[in-house]
N, C-alpha and C positions, 0 to 999 in steps of 0.2 A: 081659897085658900086649901080647900081639903083636895081639890082637884091636884093643885103643886104639891102637896105633900102626897100624893098618892104618887104619883110620878117621880118624884124624888126617891120614895122608898124603894120604887122598881129598878130606878136607874141604879141606886148606891148596891142593890142586893146582885145585879148582871155585874157591874164592875166588880163586887167582890168576888165574884165566881159562886155565889149562892147558887144562883140558879143561870141556867145554859142562856135565856133571852127571854123577853116579854114583851106585850102590846098591849098601851094604856088607854082603854077607852073611856075617856073622861070628859066632863062639863062643865064648865066651857072649856076647849080646847087649849085657850090663850092665843091663838095665831093671830088676833088682831090687836093684842096689845101691843105699846110700843114700850120703849125704856121708864118714861116718867109720863104715860098716857094711858088710861084704860079706853076702850074703844069696842063698839057691840056689845057683846056680853061677856067680853073679856076684860079681868082687872090686871091679872098677871099673867106673862107671858113664860109658861109653864116648862117650854123646852129650854129657854135660855136661862132660867133660874135653875135648872137640875144641871144643865150644861156647867154653869159656873160654879157652882158648889162641888161637882167632879172633880173641876180643875183646882178649886181651891181645897177639899179636903183630903182628896185620894190622890192629888196630882196626876191625874187622868191629863194627858197631852194630846190625842187625837180623839174628838168627836164626829161621828158620822151624823 
């Protein structure tokens, strides 16, 4: 949860223009987690959660 929270915080600051860019070095990275299944050490897919929240809360349309 802390890893997801760190990435969400970073993503929102970049999207809001508070900072120019960022790079999250977090563990676990979340890349193994699926929508409804934890895998490896990843319980949540941090990037997917951050992207979805940006779309829902800030109406961000394009995410690379």
